[in-house]
KEKE-3310 file (N, C-alpha, C; in steps of 0.2 Angstrom, whole numbers, plus 5000, padded with zeros to 4 digits):
npx = (5052:5054:5042:5033:5025:5031:5038:5030:5026:5035:5047:5055:5055:5043:5032:5023:5015:5010:5002:4992:4987:4982:4971:4963:4959:4969:4981:4995:4996:4989:4999:5009:5005:5002:4997:4983:4976:4959:4953:4941:4929:4916:4900:4883:4879:4874:4871:4882:4892:4886:4885:4896:4901:4895:4901:4913:4913:4914:4927:4935:4934:4940:4953:4956:4955:4965:4976:4980:4978:4965:4963:4953:4950:4945:4938:4934:4921:4915:4901:4900:4889:4878:4883:4885:4883:4880:4887:4895:4901:4914:4922:4924:4935:4947:4944:4949:4963:4963:4958:4968:4979:4975:4974:4987:4993:4987:4991:5005:5009:5006:5014:5009:5006:4999:4985:4968:4957:4941:4931:4920:4912:4916:4929:4935:4941:4952:4959:4962:4971:4981:4986:4991:5001:5010:5014:5021:5017:5009:4993:4976:4963:4946:4931:4914:4904:4892:4876:4860:4849:4837:4819:4805:4788:4779:4770:4774:4779:4790:4804:4821:4832:4844:4856:4860:4847:4840:4847:4845:4832:4829:4834:4824:4812:4815:4815:4801:4798:4794:4782:4780:4776:4781:4795:4796:4793:4804:4814:4811:4812:4825:4836:4838:4844:4858:4875:4886:4884:4874:4881:4892:4901:4911:4914:4912:4920:4934:4934:4936:4948:4955:4956:4963:4975:4979:4977:4965:4957:4954:4939:4932:4927:4917:4905:4889:4883:4873:4872:4874:4885:4895:4899:4906:4917:4922:4927:4937:4945:4949)
npy = (4966:4956:4953:4941:4948:4961:4961:4966:4977:4986:4998:5010:5005:4998:5007:5008:4997:4998:5009:5003:4995:5004:5009:4999:5001:5000:5006:5016:5010:4998:4991:4989:4978:4960:4952:4943:4930:4928:4914:4908:4896:4898:4895:4896:4886:4873:4866:4864:4874:4885:4895:4900:4913:4921:4916:4920:4933:4934:4928:4937:4948:4941:4940:4954:4958:4951:4957:4957:4959:4956:4949:4945:4931:4919:4903:4889:4877:4860:4850:4834:4827:4833:4832:4818:4804:4811:4819:4829:4823:4819:4831:4832:4826:4832:4846:4847:4848:4860:4869:4868:4873:4886:4892:4891:4899:4912:4915:4914:4921:4934:4935:4933:4933:4923:4912:4908:4895:4893:4880:4867:4857:4840:4840:4852:4852:4843:4849:4861:4856:4851:4863:4870:4862:4863:4877:4882:4892:4901:4893:4889:4878:4880:4872:4873:4866:4853:4849:4850:4837:4831:4830:4819:4816:4802:4787:4781:4791:4806:4804:4805:4812:4810:4814:4802:4794:4799:4794:4780:4780:4782:4770:4761:4766:4763:4749:4747:4748:4759:4773:4786:4797:4795:4795:4808:4814:4811:4817:4830:4833:4830:4838:4852:4865:4875:4867:4853:4837:4827:4816:4802:4805:4810:4824:4827:4817:4820:4833:4830:4823:4834:4840:4832:4831:4843:4854:4861:4870:4862:4855:4865:4861:4852:4858:4861:4868:4878:4883:4895:4895:4893:4904:4910:4901:4903:4917:4915:4906:4914)
npz = (5128:5113:5100:5089:5080:5079:5068:5058:5063:5069:5068:5057:5043:5043:5042:5030:5032:5045:5043:5034:5044:5053:5047:5049:5062:5071:5083:5091:5103:5101:5093:5102:5109:5110:5095:5091:5083:5079:5074:5064:5060:5055:5048:5041:5036:5041:5057:5066:5065:5065:5076:5079:5075:5085:5096:5095:5100:5115:5115:5109:5118:5129:5125:5124:5138:5143:5138:5125:5107:5097:5081:5066:5056:5043:5038:5028:5030:5028:5029:5036:5039:5031:5019:5017:5007:4996:4980:4986:4997:4994:4996:5009:5017:5011:5013:5026:5024:5017:5027:5037:5030:5028:5040:5045:5034:5036:5050:5050:5040:5043:5054:5067:5084:5092:5092:5092:5088:5082:5081:5075:5066:5060:5052:5054:5067:5068:5058:5065:5075:5067:5061:5072:5077:5066:5067:5078:5087:5102:5105:5104:5104:5102:5104:5097:5103:5108:5100:5107:5113:5102:5101:5101:5101:5108:5110:5122:5128:5127:5116:5115:5103:5091:5076:5072:5074:5063:5052:5054:5053:5040:5035:5041:5035:5022:5023:5026:5039:5046:5042:5030:5037:5050:5047:5044:5055:5063:5056:5057:5071:5076:5076:5086:5086:5087:5086:5087:5080:5091:5099:5103:5091:5077:5079:5093:5099:5094:5099:5113:5112:5109:5121:5129:5123:5126:5119:5120:5133:5149:5151:5144:5130:5134:5136:5131:5115:5116:5129:5142:5149:5139:5134:5145:5146:5133:5135:5145:5138:5128)
capx = (5053:5051:5036:5033:5021:5036:5041:5025:5023:5040:5053:5053:5053:5036:5027:5017:5011:5007:4997:4987:4983:4978:4965:4959:4957:4974:4985:5001:4994:4989:5006:5013:5001:5002:4991:4981:4971:4953:4952:4934:4926:4909:4896:4876:4877:4874:4871:4888:4897:4883:4884:4904:4902:4893:4905:4919:4913:4918:4934:4939:4934:4945:4959:4958:4956:4972:4981:4981:4973:4962:4962:4949:4952:4939:4940:4928:4918:4910:4897:4900:4882:4874:4885:4885:4878:4879:4893:4899:4905:4921:4925:4925:4941:4951:4943:4953:4970:4962:4958:4974:4983:4973:4976:4994:4995:4985:4995:5013:5010:5005:5018:5005:5009:4996:4979:4963:4953:4935:4929:4913:4911:4922:4936:4938:4944:4958:4963:4965:4977:4987:4989:4995:5007:5015:5016:5025:5015:5004:4987:4971:4956:4939:4926:4908:4899:4887:4869:4855:4845:4831:4813:4799:4783:4778:4765:4777:4782:4794:4810:4827:4834:4850:4856:4860:4841:4838:4849:4842:4824:4829:4834:4818:4807:4816:4812:4794:4796:4790:4779:4783:4775:4786:4801:4796:4793:4810:4818:4809:4813:4831:4841:4834:4847:4866:4879:4888:4879:4873:4882:4900:4903:4917:4915:4913:4926:4939:4935:4938:4955:4959:4957:4968:4981:4982:4976:4959:4956:4950:4932:4929:4924:4912:4900:4885:4883:4868:4873:4877:4892:4900:4902:4911:4922:4925:4931:4942:4950:4953)
capy = (4959:4957:4948:4940:4953:4966:4960:4970:4984:4990:5000:5014:5002:4995:5012:5006:4991:5001:5014:5000:4993:5010:5009:4994:5003:4999:5013:5014:5005:4991:4989:4986:4972:4953:4952:4936:4928:4923:4911:4905:4891:4899:4895:4895:4880:4867:4868:4863:4879:4891:4899:4902:4920:4924:4914:4924:4940:4933:4926:4944:4951:4938:4942:4961:4958:4948:4962:4956:4963:4951:4950:4940:4927:4914:4898:4885:4871:4855:4846:4827:4824:4836:4829:4810:4801:4815:4821:4833:4820:4819:4836:4833:4825:4837:4852:4848:4851:4868:4873:4869:4877:4893:4894:4892:4905:4918:4917:4914:4926:4941:4936:4935:4931:4918:4910:4904:4893:4891:4874:4864:4850:4835:4841:4858:4851:4840:4854:4866:4853:4851:4869:4872:4858:4866:4884:4884:4898:4899:4893:4886:4876:4880:4869:4876:4862:4848:4851:4847:4831:4832:4826:4816:4813:4795:4784:4780:4797:4809:4800:4809:4810:4813:4814:4795:4792:4800:4790:4774:4780:4781:4763:4759:4767:4758:4742:4747:4747:4765:4776:4793:4802:4794:4797:4816:4817:4810:4822:4837:4833:4828:4844:4858:4871:4875:4862:4848:4830:4825:4809:4802:4804:4812:4830:4826:4812:4824:4838:4826:4822:4841:4842:4827:4833:4849:4860:4864:4871:4857:4857:4870:4858:4848:4863:4861:4874:4884:4884:4901:4894:4892:4911:4911:4897:4907:4922:4912:4903:4921)
capz = (5125:5107:5099:5082:5076:5078:5060:5054:5067:5073:5065:5051:5037:5043:5041:5026:5035:5051:5039:5033:5050:5056:5043:5052:5069:5076:5085:5094:5109:5098:5091:5107:5111:5106:5090:5092:5078:5081:5068:5064:5054:5055:5042:5043:5031:5046:5064:5070:5066:5064:5081:5080:5075:5091:5101:5094:5103:5122:5114:5108:5125:5134:5123:5126:5144:5145:5136:5118:5102:5092:5074:5064:5050:5043:5033:5026:5033:5025:5035:5034:5040:5026:5012:5017:5002:4990:4978:4991:5003:4992:4998:5016:5020:5008:5017:5032:5023:5015:5033:5040:5026:5028:5047:5044:5030:5039:5056:5049:5034:5046:5060:5073:5091:5095:5088:5095:5082:5083:5077:5076:5063:5060:5049:5057:5073:5067:5054:5070:5078:5062:5060:5078:5077:5061:5067:5084:5091:5107:5102:5108:5100:5105:5101:5099:5108:5105:5100:5113:5111:5099:5105:5097:5105:5107:5115:5128:5131:5122:5114:5114:5095:5088:5069:5070:5073:5056:5047:5055:5051:5033:5034:5043:5030:5016:5025:5027:5046:5047:5036:5028:5042:5055:5045:5044:5062:5066:5053:5060:5078:5078:5077:5088:5085:5086:5090:5082:5081:5098:5101:5103:5085:5076:5082:5100:5100:5092:5105:5119:5110:5109:5128:5132:5119:5129:5114:5122:5140:5151:5152:5139:5125:5136:5137:5125:5111:5118:5136:5144:5152:5134:5133:5150:5144:5128:5137:5148:5133:5125)
cpx = (5050:5046:5036:5030:5025:5038:5036:5023:5029:5045:5051:5052:5046:5031:5022:5013:5007:5001:4991:4983:4980:4972:4960:4956:4963:4977:4992:5001:4993:4995:5010:5010:5002:4996:4990:4975:4966:4951:4945:4932:4918:4906:4888:4874:4878:4874:4878:4892:4893:4882:4891:4905:4900:4898:4912:4919:4916:4925:4938:4940:4939:4952:4962:4959:4963:4978:4983:4976:4971:4961:4958:4951:4946:4942:4933:4926:4914:4908:4897:4893:4878:4876:4886:4880:4878:4887:4898:4903:4912:4925:4927:4932:4947:4950:4947:4960:4969:4962:4964:4979:4981:4974:4983:4996:4993:4990:5002:5013:5010:5010:5014:5007:5005:4988:4974:4958:4946:4932:4922:4912:4918:4928:4939:4942:4951:4963:4966:4971:4983:4991:4994:5001:5012:5018:5020:5023:5010:4998:4982:4965:4951:4934:4919:4903:4895:4880:4866:4851:4839:4826:4809:4794:4781:4773:4767:4780:4787:4801:4816:4830:4841:4850:4856:4853:4837:4840:4846:4834:4824:4830:4828:4812:4809:4814:4805:4792:4793:4787:4782:4782:4779:4793:4801:4796:4800:4815:4817:4811:4821:4836:4838:4837:4855:4869:4881:4884:4880:4874:4890:4902:4909:4918:4916:4919:4933:4940:4938:4946:4959:4961:4963:4975:4984:4981:4970:4959:4952:4944:4928:4925:4918:4905:4895:4884:4879:4869:4876:4884:4897:4903:4907:4918:4926:4930:4937:4947:4953:4958)
cpy = (4959:4951:4947:4945:4960:4967:4965:4977:4988:4992:5005:5011:4999:5000:5011:5001:4994:5006:5010:4997:4998:5010:5004:4995:5002:5006:5011:5009:4998:4987:4987:4980:4966:4954:4944:4935:4924:4920:4906:4902:4892:4898:4894:4889:4874:4870:4868:4869:4886:4896:4902:4909:4924:4922:4917:4930:4939:4931:4933:4947:4948:4940:4949:4961:4955:4952:4961:4960:4958:4954:4944:4937:4921:4909:4895:4880:4866:4850:4839:4825:4827:4832:4822:4808:4804:4816:4824:4830:4819:4825:4837:4832:4830:4844:4852:4850:4858:4872:4874:4873:4884:4896:4896:4898:4912:4920:4918:4920:4933:4941:4937:4931:4925:4917:4906:4902:4890:4886:4871:4857:4846:4837:4847:4857:4848:4845:4859:4863:4852:4858:4871:4868:4860:4872:4886:4891:4897:4899:4888:4884:4876:4877:4872:4872:4857:4851:4848:4842:4834:4828:4825:4814:4806:4792:4782:4785:4800:4805:4806:4807:4813:4812:4806:4792:4793:4795:4782:4774:4780:4774:4760:4760:4763:4751:4741:4745:4753:4768:4783:4798:4802:4796:4805:4819:4816:4816:4829:4838:4832:4833:4851:4864:4871:4870:4857:4841:4827:4818:4808:4800:4808:4818:4829:4822:4816:4830:4836:4825:4828:4842:4838:4828:4840:4856:4864:4865:4866:4859:4861:4866:4854:4852:4863:4868:4880:4886:4891:4900:4894:4899:4913:4908:4901:4913:4920:4909:4909:4924)
cpz = (5118:5106:5091:5078:5076:5071:5056:5057:5069:5067:5059:5044:5037:5043:5037:5029:5041:5048:5038:5039:5054:5053:5046:5059:5074:5077:5088:5099:5106:5096:5096:5110:5107:5101:5090:5087:5081:5074:5068:5058:5055:5048:5044:5038:5036:5053:5068:5071:5065:5069:5083:5080:5081:5097:5101:5099:5110:5120:5113:5114:5129:5132:5124:5133:5147:5142:5129:5113:5097:5085:5071:5057:5050:5038:5032:5031:5029:5030:5032:5034:5034:5019:5011:5011:4995:4987:4982:4996:5000:4994:5005:5018:5017:5011:5023:5030:5021:5022:5036:5037:5028:5035:5046:5040:5033:5045:5054:5044:5038:5053:5066:5079:5094:5091:5093:5089:5085:5079:5079:5073:5062:5057:5052:5063:5072:5062:5059:5073:5073:5061:5066:5078:5072:5063:5073:5087:5096:5103:5106:5103:5104:5101:5103:5103:5105:5105:5105:5109:5107:5102:5099:5101:5103:5111:5122:5131:5126:5122:5113:5107:5095:5080:5067:5070:5066:5051:5048:5053:5044:5031:5035:5038:5024:5016:5027:5034:5049:5041:5035:5034:5048:5053:5045:5051:5065:5063:5056:5067:5080:5080:5079:5087:5084:5090:5085:5084:5088:5100:5101:5096:5084:5080:5089:5103:5099:5097:5110:5118:5111:5117:5131:5129:5122:5124:5116:5130:5143:5153:5148:5134:5127:5136:5131:5122:5114:5125:5138:5146:5146:5133:5138:5148:5138:5130:5141:5143:5129:5129)
residu = (UNK:UNK:UNK:UNK:UNK:UNK:UNK:UNK:UNK:UNK:UNK:UNK:UNK:UNK:UNK:UNK:UNK:UNK:UNK:UNK:UNK:UNK:UNK:UNK:UNK:UNK:UNK:UNK:UNK:UNK:UNK:UNK:UNK:UNK:UNK:UNK:UNK:UNK:UNK:UNK:UNK:UNK:UNK:UNK:UNK:UNK:UNK:UNK:UNK:UNK:UNK:UNK:UNK:UNK:UNK:UNK:UNK:UNK:UNK:UNK:UNK:UNK:UNK:UNK:UNK:UNK:UNK:UNK:UNK:UNK:UNK:UNK:UNK:UNK:UNK:UNK:UNK:UNK:UNK:UNK:UNK:UNK:UNK:UNK:UNK:UNK:UNK:UNK:UNK:UNK:UNK:UNK:UNK:UNK:UNK:UNK:UNK:UNK:UNK:UNK:UNK:UNK:UNK:UNK:UNK:UNK:UNK:UNK:UNK:UNK:UNK:UNK:UNK:UNK:UNK:UNK:UNK:UNK:UNK:UNK:UNK:UNK:UNK:UNK:UNK:UNK:UNK:UNK:UNK:UNK:UNK:UNK:UNK:UNK:UNK:UNK:UNK:UNK:UNK:UNK:UNK:UNK:UNK:UNK:UNK:UNK:UNK:UNK:UNK:UNK:UNK:UNK:UNK:UNK:UNK:UNK:UNK:UNK:UNK:UNK:UNK:UNK:UNK:UNK:UNK:UNK:UNK:UNK:UNK:UNK:UNK:UNK:UNK:UNK:UNK:UNK:UNK:UNK:UNK:UNK:UNK:UNK:UNK:UNK:UNK:UNK:UNK:UNK:UNK:UNK:UNK:UNK:UNK:UNK:UNK:UNK:UNK:UNK:UNK:UNK:UNK:UNK:UNK:UNK:UNK:UNK:UNK:UNK:UNK:UNK:UNK:UNK:UNK:UNK:UNK:UNK:UNK:UNK:UNK:UNK:UNK:UNK:UNK:UNK:UNK:UNK:UNK:UNK:UNK:UNK:UNK:UNK:UNK:UNK:UNK:UNK:UNK:UNK)
# end
């Protein structure tokens, strides 16, 4: 049965393409397999996407186990939470278009047979959906997952925190409701590690939408970023 990637791997005229692919580690057996893009929006500029490079490892393993051959691509990510209120916030929405375009260009340009798109922050998720809608190739969106709750000690016990508490603390400080030390404590306790903003904000909401649209495997996006089950889900998605 023919596949899309045959356009770059089959026939005498494609010998130059195969020569270049062999330099990347492919061989005759690889050319017979579906070539599946692992498209990553990894960056260490923000917690939402900073673990996606590691999450790609079980994704690749899953693709290989299912008889495919994974090939890697990358795009940008702009953090709404980090850029909000600064000049860079103007870059956030337009980044969605750049990401969607880059996915489409890489997958269609190389005649790939499928794609799994690893996403984290706000604009990477709808960009993945937009690209899948355009390309008409088998594809899956894999959300990196929510961050765990932050913690701040208090006189009435520890309090769970999210990034929303930090924004609210800025307003409370400006209104002289809390002092600089309290603001500092909220800032340092709110984000304990990898994962997207810990509430029903844009990333988690869009991740839920991806599931109900059928673009993400059921239950996969619900698993928090740092849970071991995320690696199992990533393998299954692959």
